[in-house]
N, C-alpha and C positions, 0 to 999 in steps of 0.2 A: 431440452437443449435450449439455452438462452439464445437471444438474438446475437448475430455475428457482430453487429454494430456495437452492442454494449461491451463485448469482449475486446473489440478493437480500440474502442474509446479507452478502455481501462489500460491497454498496453501503451496507448499514447500518453496517458497520465504517467505511467511508470517512466517512460523515456524523458518526459519534460521534467519531471521531479529529479532525475538523476543529472540532467542538463543543468538544472539551475540551483542544485543543492549547495554548491560552494558559495555562490552569490547570496543566497537566502541565508545562509549560516553567518556569513560576514555582517549583513544587514541586522540580523537578530542579535549578534554579539554587540553591535554599536547601540542598539536599542536597551539592551540589558545592562550596558556599562554605566555605573553611577557617575563617573566622571565626564561623560558625554554632555556637552553644551546643548541648550535648548534648540539652536539653530541646526546643529548636527543631527540631533534626535528627530526633528521634523523632516529634514531632508531624507534621512534613512527611512523614516516611516513612508514617505511619498514615493521612494524608489521601491520599497517593499510592495506597496499597492499597485505599482506599475508592472510587477511580474505577472505572467500569465496565471490566471486563477488555477488551472489544472497542473501547475508546477508544484502546488502544495502537497506534500506527502499524505496529508490527512484525507485527501480526495481519492486516494488509491483504495480500491475495494479488493479484499482477499477473495479470489475466486479458484475454485477446483481446477487443477492443472489438466485433467483429463475430460470433464464435462463441462466446465465453464460455470457451474452453478455458484451463485453468490451467496447463498445461505447454507448454514450447517457445516461451515469450514473447519476442518481439523488442522490447526496450525502446525502441530508436529509433523504431520504426514503430507500436508500441501493439497489434500483432496477434501471433497464434501463427505458428508456422513454416509450417504447412499453408496458413493463409490468405495468408501473405506470398507464398508460391509461386504461388498462384493469381493474386493480384493482380499480381504481377511479370510473370508469363506473359502476362496479359491486357493489360499495359502501362499499368496504372493507377497504379503507383508511379513518379514522375518520377526518371530517372537510374539506374534499376535494369534491367539487361538480363541475359539468361541468358549465362553464360560458355560459350565453346567454344574448344578448341585442338587 
């Protein structure tokens, strides 16, 4: 089980990312627009840098929804590989069976 502080930090990043998503998208659109003047470009760039670092969606770490494990994350199921195996063997994931040949 990972540290609770790491899980809570990731939750904080998720909320910050959602809070600043619109503002960040507007600033990025200004930067990507070829018609933008140099002064507007640099002003938008400065505003983007002033946003909280943890509000960037790339800082969010995918974690297992049950155990909080950060590695071996199965995106389709939202759990780690270990938890996925336990749930699959218990028959709690529909359509997933243990292979045998």
